Every structure is written in C-alpha cells, then in structure tokens.
N, C-alpha and C positions, 0 to 999 in steps of 0.2 A: 449544463452550463446556463446560468442566468446572468443577465447584464442589467445594471442600473444606470449605465451611461446614457446620457442624452446624445443622440446621433446628429452630428453636423457633417456627415461624410457623404461623398458622392456615390453611394451605393455600397452596402444597403442604406436605405433611408428610413426614417420613422414612418410606419404604416398606420393608417387610421384604424381605430378599434373595430369598426363594423367590417372592414376588409379582413382584418386578422381573424375575426369570428367566422367568416366564410371559410377560411382555411382549416378551421377546427371542426367543420361539419363532417358527418359520415360521408364518405365518397360514394358517388353513384357508379354503377357499371356504365362504361363508356361505349359499349357496342350496342347501342339502342337508338331507336328513332328519336326519343326525347333528347338524348345527348347530341345527336346529329343536328337537331333544331337549335340547341343551345350553342353549338360550335358555329353554326351559320350566323347566329346573332353576334358572336364574338368577331367573326370575320368582317361583318358589316361595320362594327365599331372600330376595328383597326383601320379600315379604309378612311374613316373620319379623321383619326389622329394623324395618319400619314398624309391626308388630303390627296388621295389618289382614287381613281376608278379602277385601277388594276388590282390583281389578286395579291394576297399576302400569305406566305407559307409560315406556319407556326411550328417552331422547333422547341423541343425540350433540351435546353442547353444554354450556356452563357452567351453574352454578346460576341465573344471571340468565336464561338461555334457558328454563329450566323455569318461572321466575316469569312470564316473558312469555307462555309457552304457557298457563299457568293463566288469566291475564287474557283471552287471546284465545278460550279455549274455554269458560269458565264465566261470563263477564260480557259485557255489551254496553252501548251508550249509554243503555239504559233503566234501568240499575242505578244505585243510589246507595250507595257503599261508605264505610265508616269504616276509616281506616288508622291503625294505631298506629305513630307515628314517634318512636322513641327513639334514632335515630342514623343512621349511613350507610346501613344496609340497610332501615330503615324508610322513609327518604327515597327509596330505590330503588323501593319500591312506589308512592310518590307520583309519581315520574318516569314510571313505566310507565303509571300511570293518565292522566297528562297526555298522553303520546304517543298513547294509544289512545282519548282522549276519553271516559274513564270518569269520571262525576261522583263526586267523592270529598271527604271531609272529613277533616282530620288531627286526631288526638288527639296533640298534640306533648308529648313528655316531655323534661326535662332529661337530660343525659348521666348514665347510671347510676341514674336514678330508676325505681322500680317502678311498675306500673299501680295506681292507686287503683280497686279494683273497684266501689266505690259510685259514684265519679265516672263510670266506664264505664257502669254501669246507668242513671245519670241522663242521660247523653248519648244513649243509645239510646232512652230514654223520650221525650226532647224532639223527636227527628227520626226519620223513617222511613228505615231503611236496609235494604238487601237482602243485604249481605255485610260481613264483617269480614276485613281483611288484617292479618297480624301476622308478625313474626319470632319464633320460639320463643326464640331466643337472639340478642340484638343483639350481633353479633360485634365491632362497633367499640368497645363499652364493657364487654362481658362480662356484661351484664344478662340473666338468665334469667327469663322471664315464667311465670306460673302458667297454663299452657295448659289444664290440667284445669278450674280454676275459671272461666276465661274461656269454656271450652267449654260449661259449664252456663249461663252468661249468654247466649251466642249461641243456644243451644237455646231458652231462654225467649223470646227475641225473634225466633225463626224466621229466623236469619241463616245464609247460606252461610258456613262457617268455613274460610278458606284460610290455611294455616300454612306459612311457610318454616321448615322444620326442618333446614336444610342443615348447620348447625354444632352441632346438639344430638343427632341420632340417633346412637346407638352411644356417645355420651359421657354423656348424661343419659337418664333414663327418659322414654320417649315412647310412649304407648299410643293410637294413632290412633283405633281403633274405640271403645275404652272412654271416651275423652275427647271424643267427638262431633266429631272433626275430619273435615270433609267432603273437603278436598283437602290433601295434605301434599307437600312438596317436599324433595328431597335431592340432593346432588351428590357426586361420587366423592372429592374431594380433602380432605375434612375427617376426621371420626372414622371414616369408612369406610376411610380410610388407603390410598387408591389415588392414582395420578396423576390430574391434572385431565382432563376431557374427556367425562365422562358425567354426566347428570342424570336425575332420576326424578320423575314426578308420579303419586302414589297417590291413589285416589279411592274413595269409598264409593258405595252405590247412589243416594243422594240427589244426589250430584254427577253421577253418570252420567246420571240422569234429566234434569238440566239440560243436560248435554253434548249430549244428543240433540236438544234444542230450539234450541240456539244455532246460527246459520248460520256455517259455517266461514269464518274470515277469514284463514287462512294455509294454504298447501299443506304446507310442511315441518312446521308445528306443529299439524296437524290430529290431535288426540289420538284421535278416534274411529277414524281410519285406523290408528293405532298399535295400538289395542285389537283391531281386526278382524284385523290381520296377526299379532298376538301369539298369537291363538287357535291358529294353526298353527306357532307358534314362530319367527316372522319379524318383522322391522320393515320399514316401507315403503321406506326408503332405506339405502344402504350405511352400516353402523354402524362405530364404532371397534372393529374386531374384536380387536385386541390388548388393548384395555381390557376387552372381554368376557371374554377368557381370564383376566385378572387378577381381574376381578370374581367370576367363577365360583369361583376358588380362595379368594378372601377370604370369600365367603359360606359356603363349606364350613368354613373355619376358625372363623368366628363361630358357626355351628351346633354345631360340635364343642365349642367352649369354653363356649358359651351366652352369650346376650346380657347377662344380669345380670352375668356375670363380666367381660365386656368393659367394661361401664359402671363396675363397681367398680374395675377397673384404672385407668380415667381418674380416678375420684374419689380413689383412693389417691395417684396421681401428683400431682394438683392440691394435695391437702392437704400432701403432703411438701414441695412447693415453697413453698407459702405459709408453712408453719411455718419453713422454712429462711431465709426473707427477713424474718421478723417483726422481727428486731433491726436491720434496715437502715432508713434514713430514707425509707421508702416507706409508702404506704397502698394496700392492695389494695381494688379496687372490683369490683362494688358489694356491697350487703349480701346480695343473692340471686345467687350466682355459679353459672355453669355450670362443669362439670368440664372443659370443652374448653379454656378459656384462663384466665389470670389477667391482669386489667387493672391496671396499676401506676401510681398517681399519684405523681409525683416532687415531694417537698416542697421540696428544696433544690437539685435538679439539673435540667438540661435533658434531658428525656426523649429528644428526637431525637438529642442528642449521645451519650447512652448507647447507643442503637441503633447509631450509626455506630462508636463505639469498640469495641463488642462484635464488630462485623464486622471492622474493620481490625486490631485487636490480638489477638483471640481466635478469629477465624474462626467466630463464632456469629451466626446470623441470627435476630433477634427482629423483631417487627412494630411499626413506628411507627404513629402515628395521623395523621389529617389535620385540616385546618381549624384551628380555635382550640384543639384538643387536641394539636396536633403537638408542642409543646414541654412538654406537661404529662403525657401518658400514653403509655406503651408497653405492648405486650402480649406475653405468653409463652404459647405453646401447649403443651398436654399431650397432643396427639394424635399418633398414628403410632408408629413404632418408636423408642421412647424408654425409657430405664431410669433407675434412681436415680443411676448413675454420671454419666449425661449431666446430670441435674439438679444434682448436686454440682459438676460442672465449671462450669456456668453460675453457680451461687450464688457459687462461689469467685471467678470473674471479676468479678461484681458487687461483691463485697466489696473486691477490689483497686481497682476504679474509685472506690470511696467514700473511699479513703485520701487 
C-alpha cells in the first residue's frame, strides 16, 4: 500500500526524509557492545526530552502499551485512583483500570473543558486516593491541562502522579521533575515525529520505590526487568531495532536544535494555522490549546464530511472525531515534517470547501 495523502493527523505524522532513511538501513545485531552503547545514548536523549534525571523504560509497543505497563507496575488492587476523564484518552485510563481491577473514580469533564483546580482539591479532600491518572493533552479535543499546577496539588495530597504525555512532549513544555510528575508516558508517533511502534515510561525515584514493592503482573511489561537490562544498554526482549535507529537520529536532532526551539516551532505552526482559518465559519477549541493539534468545531458544516472531502478531493488526511463529536469536530495536527506551504495548501482547500 502506498499513500500520496499529506498527513495532518495526530499520529502517524509526516516523518523527515533522513529519519525515514535510517529505518531503511540494514539492521544491526542488537546483542553487542556497540548496540549497548547506542542504547545508552538513546536513554540519555530521552532524559532530555522528558526533562528528568530518572530512568526511562523503552517498550516496543504503542502508547496504550505504556499506559498499561504503568498501571501494572505502579498500581495494584489495594490502590484507589482518581482519573481525569476529558475524552477518548481519559476514558482509556478508566478502561485500563477496569480491566486490571484498579479501584478508580472518574472526574469527568465535558469535551474541551479545563480542570477546575479548586474542584480537584475538594474531590481529593473528600476521599482518600493513592494516585492520579491524567492525560497532559487530551488529544481527542485538543485540551491541554495545567500539569504543573496539578502536580502541586498531587504533592499536597501525597498522590502518585501518573501522566500520559504522549501528545504533548516536544510540542508543549513538559518539565517532569520540576512539575513533580512521578511517572510520564510517551510514544514515538506524535511530536517525537517517528513512525509508530515505540513507547516510553519515565519514572522518578518515588515511582521506582513503588515499583520495587509491587509484585510483577506481566512478563513482557515488567519495568524493573527493563531498568535492570538497560543498565547494560539492553532491553529484555527483541526491540524494534529499525525504530531504535530512527529514534537515535531524532534525539540527536532535538539535542542539536534544542528542545525549546522544537516546542517553539510547533507553537508557531499552530498559531499560523489558527490565524489562517480565523475568517472561516469554524471555532477552534478549547481555550487552553496544545501546540500539537487544533480541534475545530464546525458551526455550519458536517465535520466528518470535511475530513472525507479533504481526503478524496485534495489528498489531505485530517483526523475525524468519534462518538457524538463525529459530525461536530475534526482535528488538524501541527506535528512532524510540516511547513507553512503545507498549511497554506490545507487552508486553501478548506476555503474552497466552504464556497
């Protein structure tokens, strides 16, 4: 299968040519000292993007795999957790809790609503919780939560703070250690701008202490096993070696350009798009937006039809929404190898569709 569509989707994202070329190289054998050194360089680069001094476990699997690994390794049936559910991916935390019999309470938000920090504090005051699960950026709506402020609250109530930062790291500022995040999750196909297939679980010392106390409930997702092996530059099971090659190169690029510059690039691209569609009969959501995507509420048009027409007429792939938002909202990504000319072409297509 080949595709000629230009991607404006929140994963996969368009990947730069020299990164794609890395994935086409002959794979090296991974059980060597050279590959161990290579992996240690990757781990150092991941510490930079997470902004943490703690270790990161590298998993071959999607972002949901890393979310599940976090539950399996840091929580058990003695825990009671509060889940911030503001959309599809907040709901995924709830689904994972149900599957693994983790006692949980939802703080459910309407699509595109921010968290009321006073309400959060009141909820935590009324009931005893041991952990809080949240998505830094609810990708289904574009809502960016104040992870720093929430981190101060979780510290006040002595909660384990587990954050899905999959679609915010490299697009928005995320300071894991400074914001008191105990566990943070990332995957390869968002603002890290790689093909799908790798995910990452970063943890601080507080989380590692808990990890050592939890009885392992999975062989493949035993994070302590990953940390032990990574000390010698290896992972327990065969990794996606081609993706390791691409990840290594991408982390070198980020280090050279600097993380603040990468984030600013996403911000400029998002602002440029939002300014360009301001005259169209759309409303961009929410009030606190991530730089990763723009969520567009269609006032006079069917959002799903717009997505279909962009694909069929203009060979542009944007992201539909699901459920009751399917015909109301579509999403445009600003991640990956994208430039102003790409944005101009998309805006031009949208204007033609409005005629």
